[in-house]
N, CA, C and O atoms as a GROMACS GRO file, in nm:
protein
  400
    1MET      N    1  -1.571   5.095  -0.455
    1MET     CA    2  -1.462   4.995  -0.522
    1MET      C    3  -1.348   4.975  -0.447
    1MET      O    4  -1.293   5.042  -0.360
    2ALA      N    5  -1.320   4.849  -0.511
    2ALA     CA    6  -1.225   4.803  -0.392
    2ALA      C    7  -1.052   4.872  -0.407
    2ALA      O    8  -1.037   4.902  -0.525
    3ASN      N    9  -0.963   4.894  -0.350
    3ASN     CA   10  -0.895   4.949  -0.348
    3ASN      C   11  -0.778   4.857  -0.424
    3ASN      O   12  -0.708   4.785  -0.354
    4GLN      N   13  -0.760   4.859  -0.558
    4GLN     CA   14  -0.660   4.763  -0.623
    4GLN      C   15  -0.526   4.768  -0.578
    4GLN      O   16  -0.469   4.659  -0.571
    5GLY      N   17  -0.457   4.877  -0.543
    5GLY     CA   18  -0.345   4.918  -0.504
    5GLY      C   19  -0.335   4.806  -0.357
    5GLY      O   20  -0.221   4.802  -0.310
    6THR      N   21  -0.429   4.728  -0.290
    6THR     CA   22  -0.341   4.682  -0.172
    6THR      C   23  -0.352   4.530  -0.188
    6THR      O   24  -0.316   4.448  -0.103
    7ALA      N   25  -0.403   4.503  -0.302
    7ALA     CA   26  -0.393   4.336  -0.376
    7ALA      C   27  -0.313   4.271  -0.320
    7ALA      O   28  -0.241   4.352  -0.262
    8LYS      N   29  -0.277   4.170  -0.300
    8LYS     CA   30  -0.148   4.060  -0.309
    8LYS      C   31  -0.189   3.915  -0.345
    8LYS      O   32  -0.296   3.857  -0.329
    9ILE      N   33  -0.052   3.865  -0.407
    9ILE     CA   34  -0.074   3.771  -0.465
    9ILE      C   35   0.024   3.680  -0.395
    9ILE      O   36   0.135   3.728  -0.368
   10PHE      N   37  -0.009   3.513  -0.350
   10PHE     CA   38   0.055   3.478  -0.291
   10PHE      C   39   0.074   3.314  -0.386
   10PHE      O   40  -0.007   3.234  -0.432
   11VAL      N   41   0.218   3.325  -0.381
   11VAL     CA   42   0.304   3.208  -0.489
   11VAL      C   43   0.308   3.068  -0.402
   11VAL      O   44   0.390   3.058  -0.310
   12LEU      N   45   0.231   2.973  -0.428
   12LEU     CA   46   0.286   2.868  -0.334
   12LEU      C   47   0.378   2.781  -0.378
   12LEU      O   48   0.340   2.767  -0.494
   13ASP      N   49   0.497   2.696  -0.363
   13ASP     CA   50   0.572   2.621  -0.421
   13ASP      C   51   0.554   2.496  -0.368
   13ASP      O   52   0.588   2.460  -0.255
   14PRO      N   53   0.478   2.408  -0.487
   14PRO     CA   54   0.435   2.264  -0.424
   14PRO      C   55   0.515   2.163  -0.383
   14PRO      O   56   0.471   2.060  -0.333
   15THR      N   57   0.682   2.198  -0.411
   15THR     CA   58   0.785   2.134  -0.415
   15THR      C   59   0.870   2.086  -0.295
   15THR      O   60   0.928   2.174  -0.232
   16VAL      N   61   0.887   1.937  -0.249
   16VAL     CA   62   0.953   1.947  -0.139
   16VAL      C   63   1.028   1.873  -0.096
   16VAL      O   64   0.982   1.762  -0.068
   17PRO      N   65   1.192   1.901  -0.069
   17PRO     CA   66   1.263   1.816  -0.066
   17PRO      C   67   1.238   1.657  -0.066
   17PRO      O   68   1.146   1.625   0.008
   18PRO      N   69   1.294   1.564  -0.126
   18PRO     CA   70   1.268   1.411  -0.067
   18PRO      C   71   1.269   1.379   0.040
   18PRO      O   72   1.372   1.422   0.094
   19ARG      N   73   1.168   1.286   0.150
   19ARG     CA   74   1.152   1.225   0.274
   19ARG      C   75   1.319   1.138   0.295
   19ARG      O   76   1.373   1.048   0.231
   20GLU      N   77   1.343   1.185   0.365
   20GLU     CA   78   1.434   1.085   0.452
   20GLU      C   79   1.381   0.918   0.534
   20GLU      O   80   1.348   0.919   0.652
   21LEU      N   81   1.380   0.811   0.469
   21LEU     CA   82   1.369   0.724   0.522
   21LEU      C   83   1.387   0.714   0.658
   21LEU      O   84   1.495   0.766   0.685
   22LEU      N   85   1.325   0.666   0.771
   22LEU     CA   86   1.346   0.657   0.900
   22LEU      C   87   1.350   0.508   0.925
   22LEU      O   88   1.411   0.471   1.025
   23VAL      N   89   1.319   0.458   0.882
   23VAL     CA   90   1.243   0.308   0.942
   23VAL      C   91   1.282   0.167   0.803
   23VAL      O   92   1.223   0.110   0.711
   24ASN      N   93   1.375   0.167   0.848
   24ASN     CA   94   1.434   0.015   0.777
   24ASN      C   95   1.329  -0.061   0.715
   24ASN      O   96   1.212  -0.059   0.754
   25LEU      N   97   1.377  -0.135   0.610
   25LEU     CA   98   1.278  -0.203   0.504
   25LEU      C   99   1.291  -0.334   0.630
   25LEU      O  100   1.372  -0.358   0.720
   26ALA      N  101   1.171  -0.396   0.583
   26ALA     CA  102   1.193  -0.617   0.601
   26ALA      C  103   1.266  -0.640   0.527
   26ALA      O  104   1.286  -0.572   0.426
   27PRO      N  105   1.327  -0.745   0.560
   27PRO     CA  106   1.454  -0.797   0.451
   27PRO      C  107   1.362  -0.878   0.372
   27PRO      O  108   1.251  -0.906   0.416
   28ARG      N  109   1.408  -0.922   0.241
   28ARG     CA  110   1.357  -1.004   0.167
   28ARG      C  111   1.323  -1.098   0.208
   28ARG      O  112   1.376  -1.099   0.319
   29PRO      N  113   1.257  -1.203   0.197
   29PRO     CA  114   1.283  -1.389   0.205
   29PRO      C  115   1.330  -1.429   0.107
   29PRO      O  116   1.291  -1.403  -0.006
   30ALA      N  117   1.452  -1.523   0.147
   30ALA     CA  118   1.513  -1.564   0.019
   30ALA      C  119   1.428  -1.620  -0.062
   30ALA      O  120   1.443  -1.590  -0.180
   31ARG      N  121   1.324  -1.707  -0.032
   31ARG     CA  122   1.242  -1.748  -0.108
   31ARG      C  123   1.072  -1.729  -0.049
   31ARG      O  124   1.024  -1.699   0.060
   32LEU      N  125   0.994  -1.773  -0.221
   32LEU     CA  126   0.808  -1.777  -0.181
   32LEU      C  127   0.748  -1.884  -0.194
   32LEU      O  128   0.634  -1.893  -0.150
   33GLY      N  129   0.797  -1.968  -0.243
   33GLY     CA  130   0.774  -2.111  -0.240
   33GLY      C  131   0.762  -2.190  -0.114
   33GLY      O  132   0.852  -2.220  -0.036
   34GLY      N  133   0.624  -2.222  -0.107
   34GLY     CA  134   0.556  -2.271   0.013
   34GLY      C  135   0.518  -2.188   0.088
   34GLY      O  136   0.434  -2.224   0.172
   35GLY      N  137   0.564  -2.041   0.088
   35GLY     CA  138   0.515  -1.901   0.157
   35GLY      C  139   0.335  -1.889   0.166
   35GLY      O  140   0.250  -1.947   0.098
   36THR      N  141   0.316  -1.774   0.294
   36THR     CA  142   0.185  -1.759   0.296
   36THR      C  143   0.244  -1.573   0.199
   36THR      O  144   0.359  -1.535   0.221
   37VAL      N  145   0.138  -1.475   0.091
   37VAL     CA  146   0.099  -1.401   0.064
   37VAL      C  147   0.038  -1.332   0.105
   37VAL      O  148  -0.076  -1.376   0.120
   38GLY      N  149   0.057  -1.172   0.156
   38GLY     CA  150  -0.091  -1.124   0.214
   38GLY      C  151  -0.059  -1.000   0.134
   38GLY      O  152   0.051  -0.955   0.103
   39PHE      N  153  -0.206  -0.946   0.104
   39PHE     CA  154  -0.243  -0.888   0.062
   39PHE      C  155  -0.351  -0.741   0.129
   39PHE      O  156  -0.462  -0.767   0.175
   40LEU      N  157  -0.310  -0.623   0.127
   40LEU     CA  158  -0.338  -0.512   0.205
   40LEU      C  159  -0.436  -0.432   0.089
   40LEU      O  160  -0.369  -0.369   0.007
   41TRP      N  161  -0.585  -0.426   0.071
   41TRP     CA  162  -0.637  -0.354  -0.014
   41TRP      C  163  -0.639  -0.209   0.046
   41TRP      O  164  -0.599  -0.211   0.162
   42ASN      N  165  -0.669  -0.098   0.008
   42ASN     CA  166  -0.723   0.016   0.036
   42ASN      C  167  -0.895   0.016  -0.005
   42ASN      O  168  -0.965   0.112   0.026
   43SER      N  169  -0.929  -0.056  -0.049
   43SER     CA  170  -1.086  -0.003  -0.116
   43SER      C  171  -1.149   0.096  -0.217
   43SER      O  172  -1.262   0.137  -0.241
   44LYS      N  173  -0.972   0.127  -0.290
   44LYS     CA  174  -0.988   0.206  -0.424
   44LYS      C  175  -1.054   0.125  -0.522
   44LYS      O  176  -1.078   0.007  -0.498
   45PRO      N  177  -1.086   0.184  -0.636
   45PRO     CA  178  -1.146   0.070  -0.751
   45PRO      C  179  -1.014   0.050  -0.787
   45PRO      O  180  -0.912   0.118  -0.777
   46ASN      N  181  -1.055  -0.105  -0.849
   46ASN     CA  182  -0.953  -0.184  -0.919
   46ASN      C  183  -0.832  -0.228  -0.850
   46ASN      O  184  -0.743  -0.296  -0.900
   47GLY      N  185  -0.837  -0.188  -0.742
   47GLY     CA  186  -0.698  -0.254  -0.664
   47GLY      C  187  -0.745  -0.386  -0.625
   47GLY      O  188  -0.653  -0.457  -0.587
   48ASP      N  189  -0.866  -0.446  -0.623
   48ASP     CA  190  -0.886  -0.576  -0.612
   48ASP      C  191  -0.853  -0.670  -0.725
   48ASP      O  192  -0.825  -0.789  -0.718
   49LEU      N  193  -0.863  -0.586  -0.837
   49LEU     CA  194  -0.830  -0.669  -0.976
   49LEU      C  195  -0.694  -0.657  -0.970
   49LEU      O  196  -0.657  -0.765  -1.017
   50LEU      N  197  -0.562  -0.573  -0.933
   50LEU     CA  198  -0.512  -0.578  -0.927
   50LEU      C  199  -0.403  -0.665  -0.861
   50LEU      O  200  -0.286  -0.684  -0.894
   51PHE      N  201  -0.467  -0.708  -0.767
   51PHE     CA  202  -0.420  -0.792  -0.620
   51PHE      C  203  -0.467  -0.949  -0.703
   51PHE      O  204  -0.395  -1.045  -0.733
   52ALA      N  205  -0.590  -0.932  -0.719
   52ALA     CA  206  -0.596  -1.127  -0.807
   52ALA      C  207  -0.505  -1.098  -0.913
   52ALA      O  208  -0.442  -1.201  -0.938
   53ARG      N  209  -0.481  -1.034  -0.963
   53ARG     CA  210  -0.354  -1.091  -1.125
   53ARG      C  211  -0.265  -1.061  -1.047
   53ARG      O  212  -0.224  -1.155  -1.115
   54ILE      N  213  -0.175  -1.022  -0.961
   54ILE     CA  214  -0.098  -1.051  -0.911
   54ILE      C  215  -0.054  -1.183  -0.868
   54ILE      O  216   0.046  -1.255  -0.867
   55GLU      N  217  -0.178  -1.182  -0.834
   55GLU     CA  218  -0.202  -1.336  -0.750
   55GLU      C  219  -0.215  -1.446  -0.824
   55GLU      O  220  -0.213  -1.548  -0.756
   56VAL      N  221  -0.228  -1.461  -0.928
   56VAL     CA  222  -0.211  -1.574  -1.025
   56VAL      C  223  -0.108  -1.569  -1.099
   56VAL      O  224  -0.089  -1.670  -1.167
   57LEU      N  225   0.019  -1.424  -1.116
   57LEU     CA  226   0.112  -1.431  -1.181
   57LEU      C  227   0.256  -1.515  -1.030
   57LEU      O  228   0.352  -1.592  -1.031
   58LEU      N  229   0.186  -1.440  -0.937
   58LEU     CA  230   0.273  -1.531  -0.808
   58LEU      C  231   0.270  -1.702  -0.828
   58LEU      O  232   0.359  -1.787  -0.832
   59ARG      N  233   0.085  -1.707  -0.840
   59ARG     CA  234   0.118  -1.907  -0.804
   59ARG      C  235   0.158  -1.916  -0.937
   59ARG      O  236   0.204  -2.029  -0.950
   60GLU      N  237   0.167  -1.845  -1.061
   60GLU     CA  238   0.232  -1.965  -1.164
   60GLU      C  239   0.384  -1.945  -1.126
   60GLU      O  240   0.435  -2.057  -1.114
   61LYS      N  241   0.455  -1.865  -1.107
   61LYS     CA  242   0.608  -1.836  -1.103
   61LYS      C  243   0.637  -1.894  -0.960
   61LYS      O  244   0.760  -1.904  -0.956
   62TYR      N  245   0.582  -1.940  -0.829
   62TYR     CA  246   0.629  -1.969  -0.688
   62TYR      C  247   0.508  -2.057  -0.678
   62TYR      O  248   0.409  -2.043  -0.750
   63GLU      N  249   0.526  -2.180  -0.549
   63GLU     CA  250   0.452  -2.249  -0.493
   63GLU      C  251   0.382  -2.189  -0.366
   63GLU      O  252   0.412  -2.199  -0.247
   64ILE      N  253   0.298  -2.133  -0.418
   64ILE     CA  254   0.249  -2.033  -0.246
   64ILE      C  255   0.117  -2.127  -0.203
   64ILE      O  256   0.021  -2.164  -0.270
   65SER      N  257   0.155  -2.153  -0.046
   65SER     CA  258   0.102  -2.207  -0.008
   65SER      C  259  -0.098  -2.176   0.060
   65SER      O  260  -0.191  -2.257   0.074
   66GLU      N  261  -0.090  -2.017   0.089
   66GLU     CA  262  -0.195  -1.976   0.097
   66GLU      C  263  -0.158  -1.819   0.052
   66GLU      O  264  -0.050  -1.760   0.062
   67VAL      N  265  -0.282  -1.772   0.000
   67VAL     CA  266  -0.314  -1.626   0.030
   67VAL      C  267  -0.385  -1.589   0.071
   67VAL      O  268  -0.493  -1.648   0.076
   68ILE      N  269  -0.352  -1.408   0.152
   68ILE     CA  270  -0.441  -1.368   0.250
   68ILE      C  271  -0.478  -1.255   0.220
   68ILE      O  272  -0.391  -1.170   0.240
   69HIS      N  273  -0.600  -1.207   0.169
   69HIS     CA  274  -0.691  -1.096   0.108
   69HIS      C  275  -0.725  -1.025   0.243
   69HIS      O  276  -0.782  -1.097   0.325
   70ARG      N  277  -0.698  -0.876   0.285
   70ARG     CA  278  -0.754  -0.830   0.373
   70ARG      C  279  -0.770  -0.670   0.285
   70ARG      O  280  -0.707  -0.634   0.186
   71SER      N  281  -0.874  -0.598   0.358
   71SER     CA  282  -0.897  -0.440   0.346
   71SER      C  283  -0.906  -0.352   0.400
   71SER      O  284  -0.962  -0.374   0.508
   72LYS      N  285  -0.883  -0.265   0.388
   72LYS     CA  286  -0.921  -0.168   0.498
   72LYS      C  287  -1.052  -0.070   0.437
   72LYS      O  288  -1.085  -0.054   0.320
   73GLN      N  289  -1.108  -0.017   0.551
   73GLN     CA  290  -1.264   0.032   0.507
   73GLN      C  291  -1.222   0.166   0.398
   73GLN      O  292  -1.283   0.176   0.291
   74THR      N  293  -1.136   0.248   0.429
   74THR     CA  294  -1.142   0.346   0.312
   74THR      C  295  -0.931   0.399   0.273
   74THR      O  296  -0.847   0.327   0.326
   75ALA      N  297  -0.904   0.464   0.225
   75ALA     CA  298  -0.771   0.496   0.195
   75ALA      C  299  -0.693   0.576   0.265
   75ALA      O  300  -0.576   0.596   0.298
   76SER      N  301  -0.846   0.630   0.282
   76SER     CA  302  -0.753   0.770   0.423
   76SER      C  303  -0.727   0.752   0.574
   76SER      O  304  -0.672   0.829   0.653
   77ILE      N  305  -0.791   0.608   0.597
   77ILE     CA  306  -0.778   0.546   0.731
   77ILE      C  307  -0.644   0.464   0.728
   77ILE      O  308  -0.621   0.381   0.640
   78PRO      N  309  -0.572   0.488   0.814
   78PRO     CA  310  -0.513   0.310   0.852
   78PRO      C  311  -0.590   0.232   0.843
   78PRO      O  312  -0.712   0.247   0.836
   79ALA      N  313  -0.507   0.098   0.843
   79ALA     CA  314  -0.580  -0.058   0.882
   79ALA      C  315  -0.591  -0.102   1.048
   79ALA      O  316  -0.524  -0.055   1.140
   80PRO      N  317  -0.696  -0.204   1.055
   80PRO     CA  318  -0.684  -0.196   1.188
   80PRO      C  319  -0.582  -0.245   1.272
   80PRO      O  320  -0.508  -0.333   1.229
   81LEU      N  321  -0.569  -0.209   1.363
   81LEU     CA  322  -0.414  -0.314   1.423
   81LEU      C  323  -0.439  -0.433   1.389
   81LEU      O  324  -0.357  -0.472   1.306
   82PRO      N  325  -0.552  -0.546   1.427
   82PRO     CA  326  -0.572  -0.659   1.400
   82PRO      C  327  -0.506  -0.730   1.272
   82PRO      O  328  -0.441  -0.831   1.246
   83VAL      N  329  -0.571  -0.598   1.197
   83VAL     CA  330  -0.542  -0.681   1.038
   83VAL      C  331  -0.408  -0.695   0.983
   83VAL      O  332  -0.365  -0.759   0.887
   84LEU      N  333  -0.335  -0.593   1.098
   84LEU     CA  334  -0.173  -0.598   1.050
   84LEU      C  335  -0.099  -0.656   1.123
   84LEU      O  336   0.020  -0.672   1.093
   85GLU      N  337  -0.161  -0.708   1.255
   85GLU     CA  338  -0.098  -0.808   1.322
   85GLU      C  339  -0.105  -0.951   1.252
   85GLU      O  340  -0.012  -1.028   1.230
   86GLU      N  341  -0.260  -0.967   1.220
   86GLU     CA  342  -0.265  -1.130   1.155
   86GLU      C  343  -0.152  -1.117   1.014
   86GLU      O  344  -0.068  -1.205   0.995
   87LEU      N  345  -0.166  -0.979   0.910
   87LEU     CA  346  -0.081  -1.055   0.834
   87LEU      C  347   0.093  -1.048   0.897
   87LEU      O  348   0.173  -1.130   0.852
   88ALA      N  349   0.123  -0.982   0.963
   88ALA     CA  350   0.279  -0.975   1.016
   88ALA      C  351   0.288  -1.113   1.088
   88ALA      O  352   0.405  -1.150   1.100
   89ALA      N  353   0.180  -1.212   1.147
   89ALA     CA  354   0.196  -1.321   1.199
   89ALA      C  355   0.235  -1.431   1.090
   89ALA      O  356   0.336  -1.502   1.092
   90ARG      N  357   0.149  -1.430   1.009
   90ARG     CA  358   0.063  -1.502   0.887
   90ARG      C  359   0.129  -1.527   0.750
   90ARG      O  360   0.118  -1.635   0.692
   91ALA      N  361   0.193  -1.431   0.705
   91ALA     CA  362   0.223  -1.395   0.600
   91ALA      C  363   0.392  -1.343   0.616
   91ALA      O  364   0.437  -1.260   0.695
   92GLN      N  365   0.488  -1.444   0.484
   92GLN     CA  366   0.608  -1.451   0.432
   92GLN      C  367   0.633  -1.264   0.410
   92GLN      O  368   0.708  -1.185   0.466
   93VAL      N  369   0.509  -1.246   0.283
   93VAL     CA  370   0.512  -1.087   0.194
   93VAL      C  371   0.409  -1.059   0.234
   93VAL      O  372   0.316  -1.139   0.235
   94ALA      N  373   0.401  -0.950   0.272
   94ALA     CA  374   0.264  -0.855   0.211
   94ALA      C  375   0.299  -0.753   0.126
   94ALA      O  376   0.395  -0.678   0.112
   95ILE      N  377   0.154  -0.780   0.055
   95ILE     CA  378   0.149  -0.629  -0.102
   95ILE      C  379   0.066  -0.530  -0.024
   95ILE      O  380  -0.022  -0.580   0.047
   96VAL      N  381   0.078  -0.408  -0.023
   96VAL     CA  382   0.022  -0.326   0.029
   96VAL      C  383  -0.021  -0.251  -0.081
   96VAL      O  384   0.085  -0.198  -0.112
   97GLY      N  385  -0.125  -0.201  -0.181
   97GLY     CA  386  -0.135  -0.101  -0.288
   97GLY      C  387  -0.244  -0.064  -0.244
   97GLY      O  388  -0.308  -0.088  -0.142
   98LEU      N  389  -0.268   0.033  -0.383
   98LEU     CA  390  -0.346   0.108  -0.415
   98LEU      C  391  -0.430   0.085  -0.535
   98LEU      O  392  -0.391   0.003  -0.618
   99GLY      N  393  -0.546   0.153  -0.556
   99GLY     CA  394  -0.628   0.126  -0.666
   99GLY      C  395  -0.613   0.265  -0.761
   99GLY      O  396  -0.516   0.340  -0.763
  100ASP      N  397  -0.743   0.278  -0.843
  100ASP     CA  398  -0.739   0.368  -0.950
  100ASP      C  399  -0.634   0.379  -1.066
  100ASP      O  400  -0.646   0.465  -1.153
   0.00000   0.00000   0.00000
């Protein structure tokens, strides 16, 4: 029979203080009209459907010249550097998102 007097319970606190933003966000463009919008999907379910709907809404509101759709292999790994470089070089705005 196990000694019940030596059992320990560990209580974990899942809360953490907010992270400090260490990188400045890119400036917003003055306008989207005539520009290129890039989408980077993490391959989770329904993310592609969300991006397709966002594309429709953006095209209705702005005169977007081009849309680039790229995806990551999985949500758990970073996008390949060539994909990031392409979006940075060609798109005035990049939308990166999740599915589910």
